[in-house]
C-alpha positions as CSV (number, residue, x, y, z in Angstrom):
1,C,102.3,126.0,95.9
2,P,99.8,125.2,98.8
3,D,96.7,126.9,96.9
4,C,97.4,124.7,93.7
5,R,97.4,121.6,95.9
6,Q,94.3,122.2,97.6
7,Y,92.6,123.1,94.1
8,Y,94.3,119.9,92.9
9,K,92.8,117.6,96.0
10,Q,89.2,119.1,95.1
11,Y,89.7,118.4,91.5
12,R,90.8,114.8,91.9
13,R,87.8,114.2,94.4
14,F,85.3,115.6,91.6
15,S,86.9,114.2,88.8
16,Q,87.1,110.4,89.9
17,R,84.1,108.7,88.1
18,P,83.3,105.5,86.8
19,S,85.7,104.8,83.6
20,G,82.6,104.2,81.2
21,M,81.9,108.0,81.6
22,G,83.5,110.3,78.9
23,Q,85.4,113.3,79.6
24,I,83.7,116.5,81.0
25,P,84.2,119.3,79.0
26,A,85.9,122.0,80.6
27,E,84.0,125.5,80.8
28,N,86.9,127.8,80.7
29,T,90.6,128.3,79.9
30,V,91.6,127.8,83.7
31,E,90.1,124.7,83.8
32,Q,91.6,123.4,80.7
33,E,95.1,124.5,81.7
34,F,94.4,122.7,84.9
35,C,93.4,119.5,83.5
36,R,96.5,119.6,81.1
37,L,98.7,119.9,84.4
38,A,96.7,117.2,86.4
39,E,97.3,114.8,83.0
40,K,101.0,115.8,82.9
41,M,101.5,114.9,86.7
42,R,99.7,111.8,86.2
43,H,102.0,110.9,83.3
44,R,105.0,112.0,85.3
45,R,104.1,109.7,88.3
46,M,103.5,106.7,85.9
47,L,106.9,107.2,84.4
48,I,108.3,107.7,87.5
49,A,107.1,104.4,89.1
50,I,107.9,102.6,85.8
51,G,111.4,103.7,86.1
52,F,111.6,102.6,89.9
53,L,110.3,99.1,89.2
54,S,112.7,98.7,86.2
55,Y,115.4,99.5,88.7
56,V,114.3,97.2,91.2
57,C,113.8,94.5,88.7
58,A,117.1,94.9,87.3
59,S,119.0,95.1,90.8
60,W,117.3,91.9,91.7
61,C,118.4,90.3,88.6
62,L,122.1,91.4,89.0
63,L,121.9,90.1,92.8
64,V,120.9,86.6,91.7
65,M,123.3,86.6,89.1
66,L,126.2,87.3,91.5
67,W,124.6,84.9,94.0
68,M,124.8,82.1,91.5
69,R,128.2,82.9,90.2
70,M,129.6,82.9,93.9
71,R,127.7,79.5,94.4
72,K,129.3,78.2,91.5
73,R,132.7,79.2,92.5
74,G,132.3,77.1,95.5
């Protein structure tokens, strides 16, 4: 929903800090739930990116193999 997106944007802006700093403990359950949701979203985006890159690489390899086969036939 639009309210959740706005809250998430604000959260990301404030949560981006140097990697050397530890996690800031959440003060209440709403913030804890939001942190869990944000972590799930990051994880899901990473899996989607990995899946997409795997698909692209596999397709590229297949095309190269087909091209080599056609070239070999003459």
